[in-house]
C-alpha positions as CSV (number, residue, x, y, z in Angstrom):
1,M,84.4,165.1,123.8
2,K,82.4,165.0,127.0
3,K,83.5,162.7,129.8
4,G,80.3,160.7,129.9
5,V,80.5,160.0,126.1
6,M,84.1,158.9,126.4
7,T,83.2,156.6,129.3
8,W,80.3,155.1,127.3
9,M,82.6,154.6,124.3
10,L,85.2,152.8,126.5
11,V,82.6,150.6,128.1
12,A,81.0,149.8,124.7
13,G,84.4,149.0,123.3
14,L,85.3,146.7,126.1
15,S,81.9,145.0,125.8
16,W,82.4,144.5,122.1
17,A,85.8,143.0,122.7
18,A,84.5,140.7,125.4
19,S,81.6,139.6,123.1
20,T,84.0,139.0,120.2
21,Q,86.3,136.9,122.5
22,A,83.3,134.9,123.8
23,Q,82.2,134.2,120.2
24,T,85.7,133.0,119.4
25,D,85.8,130.8,122.4
26,N,82.4,129.4,121.6
27,A,83.6,128.6,118.0
28,L,86.7,126.9,119.4
29,Q,84.6,124.9,121.8
30,A,82.3,123.9,119.0
31,A,85.3,122.6,117.0
32,L,86.4,120.7,120.1
33,N,83.0,119.1,120.3
34,G,82.8,118.4,116.5
35,K,81.5,115.2,115.0
36,E,84.7,114.8,112.9
37,R,86.8,114.2,116.0
38,S,87.5,110.6,116.8
39,A,86.7,109.3,120.3
40,A,90.3,108.3,120.8
41,N,91.5,111.8,120.0
42,V,88.9,113.4,122.3
43,A,90.1,111.1,125.1
44,R,93.5,112.8,125.0
45,D,92.2,116.3,125.5
46,A,93.0,116.1,129.2
47,A,96.7,115.5,128.5
48,R,97.0,117.9,125.5
49,H,94.9,120.8,126.6
50,P,94.0,121.9,123.1
51,A,91.7,124.8,124.0
52,Q,94.2,126.3,126.4
53,T,97.1,125.7,124.0
54,L,95.5,127.3,121.0
55,S,94.2,130.2,123.0
56,F,97.7,130.8,124.4
57,F,99.1,131.0,120.9
58,G,96.4,133.6,120.1
59,L,94.5,131.6,117.4
60,K,91.6,133.5,115.8
61,A,89.0,132.1,113.4
62,D,89.9,134.5,110.6
63,M,93.6,133.7,110.5
64,T,95.6,131.9,107.8
65,V,97.3,129.1,109.8
66,V,99.9,126.5,108.8
67,E,100.2,123.3,110.7
68,L,103.6,121.7,110.1
69,A,103.8,117.9,109.9
70,P,100.3,117.2,111.2
71,G,100.9,113.5,111.5
72,G,97.6,111.7,112.1
73,G,95.7,114.9,112.2
74,W,95.0,115.2,115.9
75,Y,95.1,119.0,115.9
76,T,93.8,119.1,112.3
77,E,90.5,117.8,113.5
78,I,90.1,121.0,115.6
79,L,91.8,123.5,113.3
80,A,90.1,122.7,110.0
81,P,86.5,123.2,111.2
82,Y,87.4,126.2,113.3
83,L,89.1,128.0,110.4
84,R,86.8,126.8,107.6
85,D,84.4,129.7,107.3
86,H,86.5,132.7,107.9
87,G,90.2,131.7,107.8
88,K,92.4,129.2,106.1
89,L,94.3,126.1,107.1
90,I,97.4,124.9,105.3
91,L,98.8,121.5,106.1
92,A,102.5,121.2,105.4
93,G,103.4,117.6,105.0
94,V,100.4,115.2,104.7
95,G,100.9,111.5,104.7
96,P,98.8,108.9,102.8
97,K,96.7,108.0,105.9
98,L,95.8,111.6,106.7
99,K,95.1,112.3,103.0
100,T,92.6,109.5,103.0
101,T,90.9,110.9,106.0
102,L,90.7,114.4,104.4
103,D,89.2,113.0,101.3
104,A,86.7,110.7,103.1
105,Q,85.4,113.6,105.2
106,A,85.4,116.4,102.6
107,Q,82.4,118.1,104.4
108,F,84.9,119.1,107.1
109,Y,88.2,119.3,105.2
110,D,87.2,120.6,101.7
111,K,88.9,124.0,102.2
112,V,92.1,122.7,103.6
113,Q,95.2,123.4,101.5
114,I,98.2,121.1,101.3
115,G,101.7,122.4,101.0
116,V,105.0,120.7,100.2
117,F,107.0,119.8,103.3
118,E,110.0,117.5,102.9
119,P,112.8,118.7,105.3
120,A,116.3,118.3,103.8
121,N,114.6,118.1,100.3
122,K,111.9,120.7,99.5
123,I,109.8,123.0,101.7
124,D,107.1,125.1,99.9
125,F,103.9,125.5,101.8
126,A,103.2,129.3,101.6
127,A,104.4,132.5,100.0
128,K,106.7,134.7,102.1
129,N,105.0,137.1,104.6
130,S,101.6,135.5,103.8
131,V,100.4,133.7,107.0
132,D,99.3,134.7,110.5
133,M,100.4,131.7,112.5
134,V,102.5,128.6,112.1
135,L,102.0,125.7,114.5
136,T,103.8,122.5,115.2
137,F,103.2,119.9,117.8
138,R,105.8,117.4,119.0
139,N,107.9,117.4,115.8
140,V,111.2,119.2,116.5
141,H,113.0,115.9,117.4
142,N,111.9,114.4,114.1
143,W,113.5,117.2,112.1
144,M,116.7,116.9,114.2
145,S,116.9,113.3,113.3
146,V,117.0,114.1,109.5
147,N,120.3,115.9,109.5
148,P,122.1,118.7,111.5
149,H,120.5,121.4,109.5
150,A,116.9,120.2,108.9
151,A,115.3,121.6,112.1
152,K,116.8,125.1,111.5
153,D,115.6,125.0,107.8
154,V,112.1,124.2,109.1
155,F,112.2,127.1,111.5
156,Q,113.5,129.3,108.8
157,S,110.6,128.3,106.5
158,A,108.2,129.2,109.3
159,Y,109.8,132.6,109.8
160,D,109.7,133.3,106.0
161,A,106.0,132.4,105.6
162,L,104.8,134.5,108.5
163,K,103.8,138.1,108.2
164,P,105.6,140.5,110.5
165,G,103.9,140.1,113.9
166,G,103.0,136.6,113.1
167,V,103.2,133.8,115.7
168,F,105.1,130.6,115.6
169,G,103.7,128.2,118.2
170,V,105.8,125.1,119.3
171,V,104.9,122.2,121.6
172,E,107.6,119.7,122.1
173,H,108.7,116.9,124.5
174,R,111.0,118.5,127.0
175,L,114.4,117.1,128.0
176,P,115.6,118.3,131.5
177,E,118.6,120.6,131.0
178,A,120.7,118.5,133.3
179,I,120.5,115.5,130.9
180,T,123.0,115.6,128.0
181,H,121.4,116.8,124.8
182,D,121.2,114.5,121.8
183,E,121.6,116.4,118.6
184,K,119.5,113.8,116.8
185,G,116.7,113.9,119.3
186,S,116.7,110.1,119.4
187,T,114.7,109.9,122.6
188,G,112.0,112.3,121.4
189,Y,113.0,114.8,124.1
190,V,114.7,118.1,123.3
191,H,116.1,120.8,125.6
192,Q,113.8,123.8,125.8
193,S,116.9,126.0,125.5
194,H,117.8,124.3,122.2
195,V,114.4,125.0,120.7
196,I,114.6,128.7,121.8
197,Q,118.1,129.0,120.3
198,L,116.9,127.5,117.0
199,A,114.0,129.9,116.8
200,E,116.2,132.9,117.7
201,S,118.9,131.9,115.2
202,V,116.4,132.5,112.3
203,G,115.1,135.8,113.7
204,F,112.2,134.9,116.1
205,K,111.7,136.5,119.4
206,L,110.4,134.5,122.4
207,L,107.1,136.2,123.3
208,A,105.8,133.9,126.0
209,Q,106.1,130.4,127.4
210,S,103.6,128.3,129.3
211,E,103.6,125.3,131.6
212,M,100.1,124.2,130.6
213,N,101.5,121.0,129.0
214,A,104.0,120.3,131.7
215,N,104.1,116.9,133.5
216,P,106.4,116.9,136.6
217,K,106.0,113.1,136.8
218,D,108.0,112.7,133.6
219,N,111.8,112.6,134.1
220,A,112.5,111.7,130.4
221,K,114.5,108.6,131.5
222,H,112.7,105.8,129.8
223,E,113.7,102.8,127.9
224,N,112.9,103.6,124.2
225,G,112.4,107.3,125.1
226,V,109.2,109.2,125.0
227,W,107.5,106.4,123.1
228,A,107.5,104.3,126.3
229,L,104.8,106.6,127.7
230,P,101.2,106.7,126.6
231,P,99.7,106.7,124.1
232,T,102.4,104.7,122.3
233,L,103.5,102.4,125.1
234,I,106.2,100.9,122.9
235,N,107.5,98.6,125.6
236,K,104.1,96.9,125.7
237,D,103.6,95.1,129.1
238,K,107.0,95.9,130.5
239,D,106.6,98.5,133.3
240,Q,103.3,99.5,131.7
241,A,101.6,100.4,135.0
242,Q,104.5,102.7,135.8
243,Y,104.3,104.5,132.4
244,L,100.5,104.8,132.7
245,S,100.9,106.4,136.1
246,I,103.3,109.0,134.6
247,G,100.9,109.8,131.8
248,E,101.9,111.7,128.6
249,S,105.2,113.5,128.3
250,D,106.4,116.7,129.9
251,R,106.1,119.3,127.2
252,M,107.3,122.8,126.6
253,T,104.8,125.3,125.1
254,L,106.6,128.2,123.4
255,K,105.1,131.3,121.6
256,F,107.5,133.1,119.2
257,V,106.9,136.2,117.2
258,K,108.3,137.4,113.9
259,P,109.3,141.1,114.6
């Protein structure tokens, strides 16, 4: 093959890749700007960095993605419309409040699938080796509080569901390593080293980590733990100005891969 043709093919390939990436970014931005997102949730984008976080994990619009324990659906509001046309979103563990939201806004959530997710009881959200990505946001401490084995069982379920090469993305409140670790995660904060150890114990490899959700103002030493900080502000007026000045928690952002 002539050098000029090879050069043209390389440039064309790079242009196609850049164009595809731009389309993906545009689709993600459209989801971030979607009408289904509540104003309160949008207001937290500056603290949660959803576009950067999801891009770091490598999210693509044609993936099958599991969101573990979506809570009130903060990330679901972004993931569901983004994946609706070309991918699939499975929510593992949906409470009554979120279920009501999903039903009431079927135009956005009609293709979302719901899986069983009851740590220490039953976990069944996807067949083995069937999904491209599993995501969880600020949940590891909750599983630690169930029993000593629940968090590892959840990580194992993520590993089992993922295809080889699949990504497990974890965001969690970060406890400084110098502070004694609480096996029940009662403050909401967890050692980053503990989360990595949990993931590696079931077979994951740590692929990358990011400080995009870090907050150096947060020392994790608060009355009533992480819930003292916004948005919860569980201590109400007590030291509220201080907590507001800190902002949301310091968080680890870890990207694991199933070999």
